[in-house]
Every structure is written in C-alpha cells, then in structure tokens.
Phi, psi and omega in degrees: 000124180238144184209178174239133176287120185291340177275326183255334179086003184276155177284138178235150184225167175059231184298323180297321184290320182292326174292326173295316178296323179304305186295319183301310180295312176310317188258003178263129178279139177302140184067011175276342179267129187293315182265353177226084185293329182273358179282133172132195190237115183291348178293343181296339176294335187274352182292142177096353174269165179303145180270069179269168177302323176294323173294321179299319175296320183296318181295317176301314175306304185295322179295315174301321176296332178294325185277354178265340176293130184295323188294342183281349171081014179246038179293342177285332184270121182253101184290137181244335188203137175232131181233119178250124179245117183301140180230176181294334182246009183152238182217142166265125185249130173240120179244121178256133180192192182241145173216121181056037181080358185251143176284126185231155169232119179256139179227152181189160181267144174243000000 
C-alpha cells in the first residue's frame, strides 16, 4: 500500500499509508470529492446531533460500513470492532481489525 502524507507531501508505505487512508476516510463526507462521490464516511451526517447512546451506536455502525466500501480503498483491512467515544468536539473512533494477518488498532477524531 502506497500513499502520500497530506501534511508533508512525502510518500508513505505500509502501515503509515493505511493510517493516512483511515484518517482520510474517517473525516471525508460522502459526495464531497468531485470525481469520487462514494468515498467517505456516512457517520459525519450524525455530527451536530445529541450524543446519546443510540447516536453513538449509529456512528459505530456507519463507520464500520465505510470500511467495507470498495471505493474507500481499505479492502485489505478487515475491521472487527469499532468503538466510538463521545468527546467535547465530536467522537473519538477506535477501529480494531486485521491487516496482512496482524491485529491492528486505528484511532482518529470524528
């Protein structure tokens, strides 16, 4: 897996590229990219609502569904668990899964 670090512009490979794609998908709203309308996370539509346990479960479910979408480019990563924790500015997301046979935990802010 090869990618570009959005802050430095340098080429990243392997796990670093996976982390960059994770963050990009987590924070990109669906239909916001002109040529790739299906790329992104549908859970962003839930931001701004009350942070109830029901909303938290919906965000977890929508985030997991984003990682199964082929257009998001994370077909090699098999997510097994998603934990959304409410924060003062949104949610802190932890996704646990397997990538190339290794158990990984990816984290990011939503």
